[in-house]
C-alpha positions as CSV (number, residue, x, y, z in Angstrom):
1,M,-36.6,-29.8,-12.8
2,S,-34.0,-27.1,-14.3
3,T,-35.4,-24.4,-11.5
4,A,-34.6,-27.1,-8.5
5,A,-31.2,-27.8,-9.9
6,A,-30.2,-24.5,-10.4
7,P,-29.5,-23.2,-6.7
8,A,-27.5,-26.2,-6.0
9,A,-24.7,-25.0,-8.3
10,P,-23.4,-22.2,-5.9
11,R,-22.8,-24.5,-3.0
12,P,-19.3,-26.0,-3.6
13,A,-17.8,-22.8,-4.2
14,T,-19.9,-21.2,-0.9
15,L,-18.4,-24.4,1.2
16,R,-15.0,-24.0,0.0
17,A,-15.0,-20.1,0.9
18,R,-16.3,-21.0,4.5
19,L,-13.4,-23.5,4.9
20,R,-10.8,-21.0,3.5
21,R,-12.4,-18.2,5.9
22,W,-12.1,-20.8,9.0
23,W,-8.5,-21.9,7.9
24,V,-7.4,-18.2,7.7
25,A,-8.8,-17.1,11.1
26,R,-6.9,-19.8,12.8
27,L,-3.6,-18.0,11.8
28,P,-2.0,-15.2,14.0
29,R,-1.5,-11.7,12.9
30,T,2.5,-11.0,13.0
31,D,4.4,-8.8,10.5
32,L,6.9,-11.6,11.4
33,W,6.6,-15.1,10.0
34,T,8.9,-17.6,9.6
35,L,8.3,-20.6,7.3
36,G,8.9,-24.0,8.6
37,Q,7.5,-27.6,8.6
38,R,3.7,-26.5,10.3
39,N,2.8,-23.7,7.8
40,I,4.1,-24.7,4.6
41,Y,1.7,-27.0,2.4
42,I,2.7,-28.9,-0.9
43,L,0.5,-30.2,-3.6
44,P,1.0,-31.3,-7.1
45,T,0.2,-28.9,-9.7
46,R,-1.6,-29.6,-13.1
47,A,1.6,-30.3,-14.5
48,G,2.7,-32.7,-11.8
49,A,-0.4,-34.7,-11.9
50,L,-0.2,-34.9,-15.5
51,F,3.6,-35.9,-15.1
52,A,2.4,-38.7,-12.5
53,F,-0.5,-39.8,-15.1
54,T,2.1,-40.2,-17.7
55,L,4.7,-42.2,-15.2
56,V,2.0,-44.9,-14.6
57,L,1.5,-45.3,-18.6
58,M,5.2,-45.6,-19.0
59,L,5.4,-48.6,-16.3
60,V,2.0,-50.1,-17.5
61,A,3.6,-50.1,-20.9
62,S,7.0,-51.2,-19.7
63,I,5.4,-54.2,-17.6
64,N,3.3,-55.2,-20.5
65,Y,6.3,-55.3,-23.1
66,Q,8.8,-56.3,-20.6
67,L,10.8,-53.1,-21.5
68,N,14.0,-53.1,-19.2
69,L,15.1,-49.5,-20.8
70,G,11.4,-48.5,-20.0
71,Y,11.8,-49.4,-16.4
72,V,14.9,-47.2,-16.0
73,L,13.4,-44.4,-17.5
74,T,10.3,-44.4,-15.7
75,F,11.9,-44.9,-12.4
76,L,14.8,-42.2,-13.2
77,L,11.7,-39.8,-13.9
78,A,9.9,-40.6,-10.8
79,G,13.0,-40.1,-8.5
80,A,13.5,-36.6,-10.5
81,G,10.0,-35.9,-9.6
82,I,10.4,-37.3,-6.0
83,V,13.5,-35.0,-5.4
84,S,11.9,-31.9,-7.1
85,M,9.1,-32.2,-4.3
86,H,11.8,-31.7,-1.4
87,V,13.3,-28.9,-3.5
88,T,10.5,-27.1,-3.9
89,H,9.3,-27.7,0.1
90,N,13.0,-26.5,0.9
91,T,12.5,-23.3,-1.1
92,L,10.3,-22.2,1.6
93,R,11.2,-24.0,4.5
94,G,13.5,-21.4,6.9
95,L,12.4,-18.1,5.0
96,T,11.6,-15.1,7.0
97,L,9.3,-12.5,5.8
98,Q,9.0,-9.1,7.3
99,L,6.4,-6.7,6.4
100,R,7.4,-2.9,6.6
101,T,5.2,-0.4,8.0
102,P,2.8,0.9,5.0
103,A,3.0,4.5,4.1
104,P,-0.7,6.1,4.6
105,G,-2.3,7.2,1.1
106,F,-5.5,8.6,-0.3
107,A,-8.7,6.3,-0.4
108,G,-9.0,4.9,-3.9
109,D,-5.2,5.3,-4.7
110,A,-2.8,2.3,-4.6
111,V,-0.7,2.0,-1.4
112,T,2.5,0.2,-2.0
113,L,3.1,-2.9,0.6
114,E,6.8,-4.2,0.7
115,A,7.6,-7.3,2.4
116,V,11.2,-8.0,3.0
117,L,12.5,-11.7,2.5
118,T,15.3,-13.0,4.3
119,S,17.3,-16.3,3.7
120,P,19.3,-17.4,6.5
121,G,20.9,-20.2,4.3
122,H,21.2,-21.1,0.8
123,A,19.5,-19.2,-2.4
124,R,15.8,-19.3,-2.7
125,H,14.6,-18.9,-6.4
126,G,11.2,-18.4,-7.9
127,V,9.3,-17.1,-4.5
128,G,6.1,-15.3,-5.3
129,L,4.1,-13.1,-3.1
130,A,0.3,-12.2,-3.7
131,F,-3.0,-11.4,-1.8
132,D,-4.7,-14.8,-0.9
133,G,-7.7,-15.5,-3.1
134,D,-8.3,-17.7,-6.1
135,D,-5.3,-20.2,-6.2
136,D,-5.7,-19.6,-10.2
137,E,-5.0,-16.0,-10.1
138,P,-1.6,-14.8,-11.2
139,V,1.0,-14.1,-8.6
140,A,1.8,-10.1,-8.5
141,S,5.5,-10.3,-7.4
142,W,8.3,-12.8,-8.3
143,V,11.7,-12.4,-6.2
144,D,15.0,-14.5,-6.0
145,V,16.4,-14.4,-2.2
146,P,20.2,-14.9,-2.5
147,A,22.0,-17.0,0.0
148,G,22.3,-15.4,3.2
149,G,20.7,-12.3,1.9
150,Q,17.3,-10.5,1.4
151,A,14.9,-9.3,-1.3
152,S,11.8,-7.1,-1.3
153,A,8.9,-7.9,-2.8
154,R,6.2,-5.2,-3.4
155,L,2.5,-5.2,-3.7
156,A,-0.1,-2.6,-4.5
157,F,-2.9,-2.2,-2.0
158,V,-6.0,0.1,-3.1
159,P,-8.0,0.9,0.2
160,P,-12.0,1.6,-0.9
161,R,-12.4,4.3,1.6
162,R,-11.3,6.3,4.4
163,G,-10.0,5.1,7.7
164,R,-8.0,2.0,8.9
165,H,-7.9,-1.1,6.8
166,A,-6.3,-4.5,8.0
167,V,-3.5,-5.5,5.7
168,P,-5.4,-8.7,3.3
169,T,-4.0,-12.2,3.8
170,L,-1.0,-12.8,1.8
171,R,0.3,-15.8,0.3
172,V,3.9,-16.8,-0.4
173,E,4.5,-19.8,-2.6
174,T,7.1,-21.4,-5.2
175,R,6.9,-24.1,-7.9
176,F,10.8,-24.1,-8.5
177,P,12.4,-26.3,-9.9
178,F,10.1,-27.9,-12.3
179,G,6.6,-26.8,-11.8
180,L,5.6,-30.4,-10.6
181,F,4.6,-29.3,-7.1
182,R,3.1,-26.1,-5.8
183,A,4.4,-25.0,-2.1
184,W,2.6,-22.2,-0.1
185,S,2.2,-20.6,2.9
186,L,-0.6,-18.0,4.2
187,W,0.5,-15.0,6.3
188,R,-1.8,-12.6,8.2
189,P,0.4,-9.3,8.7
190,R,-0.8,-7.3,11.8
191,A,0.1,-4.0,9.9
192,E,-2.8,-1.5,9.0
193,V,-3.1,0.9,6.0
194,L,-4.6,4.2,7.1
195,A,-6.7,5.8,3.9
196,W,-7.1,9.4,4.1
197,P,-10.0,10.8,2.4
198,K,-10.0,11.1,-1.4
199,P,-9.6,14.7,-2.0
200,E,-12.4,16.6,-3.8
201,R,-11.9,17.3,-7.7
202,P,-12.0,20.0,-8.6
203,A,-11.3,21.5,-5.5
204,A,-13.4,24.5,-3.9
205,P,-11.8,27.6,-3.6
206,L,-10.1,28.1,-0.2
207,P,-12.0,30.2,2.6
208,P,-10.1,33.8,3.1
209,P,-6.9,33.9,5.3
210,Q,-7.2,35.8,8.5
211,P,-4.3,37.8,10.0
212,R,-2.8,36.4,13.0
213,V,-3.9,36.9,16.4
214,G,-2.3,39.9,17.7
215,E,-1.0,41.5,14.4
216,P,-2.4,44.8,12.9
217,L,-4.5,44.7,10.0
218,A,-3.1,45.1,6.8
219,G,-4.5,48.5,6.2
220,A,-3.1,49.6,9.6
221,R,0.1,48.5,8.5
222,A,0.0,50.1,5.4
223,E,-0.5,53.5,6.9
224,R,2.6,53.1,9.1
225,G,4.5,52.7,5.8
226,E,5.0,48.7,6.4
227,F,4.2,46.5,3.9
228,D,2.6,42.8,3.9
229,G,5.2,40.3,2.5
230,V,8.3,42.2,1.6
231,R,11.9,42.2,3.1
232,A,14.8,43.9,2.3
233,Y,16.6,43.2,-1.2
234,Q,19.2,40.7,-1.3
235,R,21.7,40.2,-4.1
236,G,20.6,37.7,-6.7
237,D,16.7,38.9,-6.3
238,A,14.8,38.9,-9.5
239,L,13.8,42.2,-10.7
240,K,10.1,41.1,-11.0
241,Q,10.4,40.2,-7.3
242,I,11.4,44.2,-6.2
243,V,8.4,46.5,-5.4
244,W,9.1,49.6,-7.5
245,K,6.3,51.7,-5.9
246,K,7.8,51.0,-2.3
247,A,11.5,52.0,-4.0
248,A,10.1,55.1,-5.7
249,R,8.3,56.3,-2.3
250,T,11.1,55.5,-0.1
251,G,14.2,55.1,-2.0
252,E,14.8,51.7,-0.5
253,L,14.7,48.5,-2.4
254,V,12.6,45.7,-1.2
255,S,11.6,42.5,-2.4
256,R,8.5,40.6,-2.4
257,D,8.7,37.7,0.5
258,A,7.6,34.4,-1.2
259,R,6.6,33.5,2.5
260,T,3.9,35.9,2.4
261,P,1.0,33.7,3.2
262,A,3.1,32.9,6.6
263,S,1.7,36.1,8.2
264,R,-2.0,35.0,7.6
265,E,-3.5,31.7,8.8
266,L,-6.6,29.6,7.3
267,W,-9.1,28.1,9.4
268,L,-10.5,24.8,7.5
269,D,-13.6,24.6,9.2
270,W,-16.1,21.7,9.1
271,H,-19.0,24.3,8.8
272,A,-17.5,26.1,6.3
273,A,-16.9,23.1,3.8
274,G,-20.6,23.5,2.5
275,P,-23.6,21.5,2.5
276,G,-23.5,17.6,1.7
277,D,-22.9,14.3,3.9
278,A,-19.9,13.9,6.0
279,E,-17.9,12.0,3.4
280,A,-18.5,14.7,0.8
281,K,-17.3,17.3,3.6
282,L,-14.4,15.3,4.8
283,S,-13.1,15.2,0.9
284,R,-13.3,18.9,0.7
285,L,-11.4,19.6,3.9
286,A,-8.6,17.3,2.7
287,A,-8.7,19.1,-0.7
288,W,-8.2,22.4,1.5
289,V,-5.6,20.8,3.4
290,L,-3.6,20.3,0.4
291,A,-4.3,23.4,-1.3
292,A,-3.4,25.8,2.0
293,D,0.1,23.6,2.2
294,Q,1.3,24.2,-1.2
295,A,0.3,27.8,-0.7
296,G,2.2,28.2,2.3
297,F,-0.5,29.1,4.7
298,D,-0.4,28.5,8.2
299,H,-3.8,26.4,8.2
300,A,-5.7,25.0,11.2
301,L,-8.5,22.2,11.1
302,R,-11.7,22.3,13.2
303,L,-14.2,19.5,13.1
304,P,-17.0,18.6,15.7
305,G,-14.8,17.5,18.6
306,V,-11.4,17.6,17.3
307,E,-9.1,21.4,16.7
308,L,-5.5,21.1,15.6
309,P,-3.9,24.6,16.0
310,P,-2.2,26.4,13.0
311,G,1.0,25.1,11.5
312,Q,2.7,24.1,8.4
313,G,4.8,21.6,7.1
314,D,4.7,18.0,6.1
315,V,4.3,16.8,9.7
316,H,1.3,19.3,10.1
317,R,-0.3,18.2,6.9
318,R,0.1,14.5,7.7
319,R,-1.7,15.1,11.3
320,Q,-4.5,17.1,9.6
321,L,-5.1,14.2,7.3
322,E,-4.8,11.6,9.8
323,A,-7.2,13.2,11.8
324,L,-9.9,13.7,8.7
325,A,-9.3,9.8,8.3
326,R,-10.0,9.1,11.8
327,W,-12.6,11.3,12.3
């Protein structure tokens, strides 16, 4: 008998999850969500249910003992509870939520999602924002929205793997003012989070840089008396930057150029990333992109079917990481 009853235990949770998925699937995807009569839901909390039960007991006692003051107190508290229900609902009604475009990040690292809450009328207090899930989970962010103003609520989302991820369904709720009622609304943002491959740690050494196409080799330049990565001495240069060997040979003061790597370029090639599966290679290439950008090399990326020309800078680095994420 015990073995037959065991499988039946998870059925209520499964049915609840199915109903919740069906309910959420009916919601439109939008980054601008205005709360109104049709998308705000309200129910008593546990404290509210206990409050209602207490009122019933007070009413029964007042009837049984013919307590006039008991009637007054019971109906006074009941009226306060009804008013609080309207205040709880009005805290959300008319509120507008807008999700700002989330910045990309690395897989496994937290990405900040920022929602701007705008109140066109009165002030809103105790508004919470969280990811939809178990209603018993604590709300991640609580804010107060000033009258006719805005407030920002931030949540941390961790993409588990590289690629594009839809922003999970969000839940905005309030229990203001007394916590007797809980009003909430579900919001399905349209925005997506782009997750770059997680860089390899520790990173493998970079491939050797190559001279730019059309430039003479370093040895040939040295034979002509030219030196890679030097420039004319400028007032204020540190003594350790001065190339004393060249100064002794030519009598001219020159300094090492901090932009030395710019005369060379790196090709970060898929086939040079070593053995391993595709994700391991992408992880190594992501680490190489960061290392090459930090070193100041002009670096290019070559993947099967994708080739990005040499360059450097924040925009170039982001383009390469996006290419790795989308591949």
